[in-house]
N, C-alpha and C positions, 0 to 999 in steps of 0.2 A: 436627323436622327429618326429611326423607325419608332413608331408608337403602336401600342395595342390599347385601344380605348374600349370602355365598357360603360353601360348605364347602371345607375344605382339599383340595388336589389330592393324590392318592396318589403315592407314589414311582414314577418311571418313566413318568409320563403322556406320551402322544403327542399333540402338538398337530396339529390338522387332519386326523386320521385318521378315515375314515368309521365310523359307529357299528357297522355290521355287521362291520367288520374289527378292532375293538378288543378284542372278547372281554372277558376279565376284567382287561385291563391298566388300563383307565380307567373311572371311574364315568360314568354317563349324565349328560347336561346337565339333563334333566327329572327331577322335576317343577319347574315354575315356579310360585311362589306370590306373589300380591299380597295385602297386608293393609292396608286403609285407604288404598289408593293414590289419591292426589289430585294433579291437575295444574291449576295456575292460570297464566294469562298476563295480565299487567297488571291483576291484581286480579280477573279473571273466572275462575270455576271451569269448566274444560272437561270435567273428568272427576273423578268420585269423590264420596265415598270408595267404593272398589271392593274387594271381597274375592273372589278366585277362585283356582283351582288348575288349571294346564294339565298334565295327566299325559301319559305316553308313549302313542303310538299314536292313529291316527284323524285326522279332519278337523273342526276347530271352525269353524263359520260364525258370523260376527258380523253381526247384523241390527239395524236400527233406522232411524228416520226421519233425514232430513238434520239435521245438527247434534247428533246424539245422543251423539257421542263415539267413534264407531267408529275413525276414523283416529287420534285421540289415544290410544286404548287400544293400538292396534298400535304406535304410535311409542313409547309408554312401555315396552311389553314388549321392544322391540328396542333401547331405550336412546337413541332419537333425541329423546325429550322427557323432561326431568328431572322427577322427582317433587317436588311442593311439600310433601307430607306423606305419611306411611305408609311402607311398605317393599315391596321386590321382592326375592325370594330365588330364586336359581338353585341347583342342586346342585353347582356348580363355581365356582372363582374367576373373577372378572370377565374377565380376559384369555382364558381358555379358553372362557367363555361366549360372548364375541364371536366367537371363531374358529369356533364350531360352530352358527351360525345365519345366516340370510340374510333380505333384505327386498326385495320387489318393489313399486315405486310404481305408482300408477294411471297416471301418464304416464311411460313408460319413459325412463330416463336413458341416452343413447347417447354413448359416446366417439366422437370424430371420427376413427375408425379403421375398419378392415375388420371384418366380422362375425367373422372368425377371430381377430383381435387382441382384440376385445371379449370373446370367450369365453376366450381364453388369459390375459387380464390377471389375474383372481383367482388363477390357478394360479401365475403368475410371482411375484405378491406374496408367496406363501407358500413360495417356495423351489424350485419345480419347474424343471427345466431348460427352456430355450426349446424344444428339440426335442421333449421329451415333452409340454410344455404345448400346442404347436401340433398334435401328433398327437391328443391327447385332444380339443382344441377341434374339430378336423376331424370326429372321430367324433360329437361332440354336434351339430355343424351338420347332419350327415346325419340324425341321430336326430330333430331337430325340423323337418326339411323345409327347411333352409336351405343344403344342400350346394352347390347351384348358385349361391347368392349369397355363398359364403364369402369371396370377395375383393372384394365390393362394399362401399362405405362404408356403415356402419350407419345414418347419418342419412337415407339415401335410401330405406330400406325402407318398406313399407306399415305401417299401424298394427298389423295383426295380426302381421306379421313382426317388428316391433320388440318386441311383447309376448312372442312366443315366444323371441326372443333374450334378453330381460331375464330370463325365467324360466329358460332354459337356463344363463345366466351365474350365476344364484343357486343352481342345483342342481348345477353341475358339480363342486363340492367335497363333495357328499353331506352337506349340513348336517343336523343332528338336528332342527331346526325351521326352518320358513320362514314369514314373515309376508307376506301379500299384500293390498294395498289396491285393491279393485275391479279385478282384473287383466283382466276381460273387458268393462269399460265401453266402449261405442261400437264394439265389434267385431261383425262379422256372425256368423251361425250357424256357418259352417264354421270360422272362426278360434276361436270359443268352444269348439266341440267339440274342436279340437286342443289348446287350453290345458287343458281338463278331462282329456283323455287323458294329458297330461304329468303333471298333478297326481295322477291315479290311479296312474301308474307310480311316482312319487316316494313316494306313501303306501305302496305295496306294498313298496318298497325300504327302508322304515323311517323316512322323513322325516315328522315331525309337521307338519301344515298348520294354520295359523290364518289365516282369510281373511274379509275384509269384502266384502259384496256387497249390491246392491239387487235382484238377480234372484232371486225366490222359487223359480222353477223350478230354477235352478242350485243354490240352497240345498238344496232337497229331494233333488236328484241326488247331492250331494257330502257333505252333513253327516252326521257321526256324533253330533255334539252341537251345540247352539246357545247363543250368548250373545245376549240381547236387551237393547239399551241404549235409554234414553230420558232426555233431559235430563242426560246425563253419568253416569247411575246405571245399575247393572246390575239390571234388573227381573226377568230370568229367566235361569237356567242349567240346561239340561235336555237329556236325550237327544233326538235329532232326532225320533224317532217320537212321543214324548210331547209335544214342543213343537208340532209341526204338527197333531197330532190333538186335543190338549186342553190348550192353553196355560193357565197359571195366572192370568194377569192380563187385565183388560179391555183394557188398552192393546195387549198382544200379539195378542189376539183381533181387535181393530179393525185392527191393522196387517196381519195375514194376510188379512183380509176386503178389504183395499184402501182402507180409509178413510184420511183424512188425519189423521195423528197428530203432534201437536206435542211 
């Protein structure tokens, strides 16, 4: 049976407080450990068994051909996909672990409200006053270039604007880790550069980034380390420079060369 294990929370823990503001009051969410993690749906194995550890700091890029298990791995780590076998261990109890992470889907999910309301929503959910939430939301709208669109309905935004909004909504509570599934898919160069700049700022502020992409140029620009999946299995886990310069497996070499890898 699959298990999700956590360590006890220390006395006086503060829920939803950014990592850089917690100091010694509360332990960090990371590392995240997967051991024998396996996900099956209707008898088909989509992932695993996978063993890996996500430590603090940096940007992990998840690479692999279509159907390799990239999205399933992200969903497992965020708790959107249940494990069929194996274990996943955070450094904190499950409720705190959920509080201190975020997920950005490939196709942004927009509430049928204004940009400002979309940004304020996660803050309101966690007890912030409406006045303070909208004030912070307005700052974030300006920060991501959506200040002029703050009162527009979110569903009418362009694809790039929606993705910036989704990312800002994920980052507004300063999560310790954020999972991103192809956040720049189908975006033009300008929108991609803006998304990458936001991710660089988040990383500098202490947020751990785990992101799936098909864009090898983007992977080279952003990665501090790489996970390479094929057939639901983790074939390589390596620092970015080593993976791109001298991958260990023939499959990864072929993938980087642009060959079709099944």
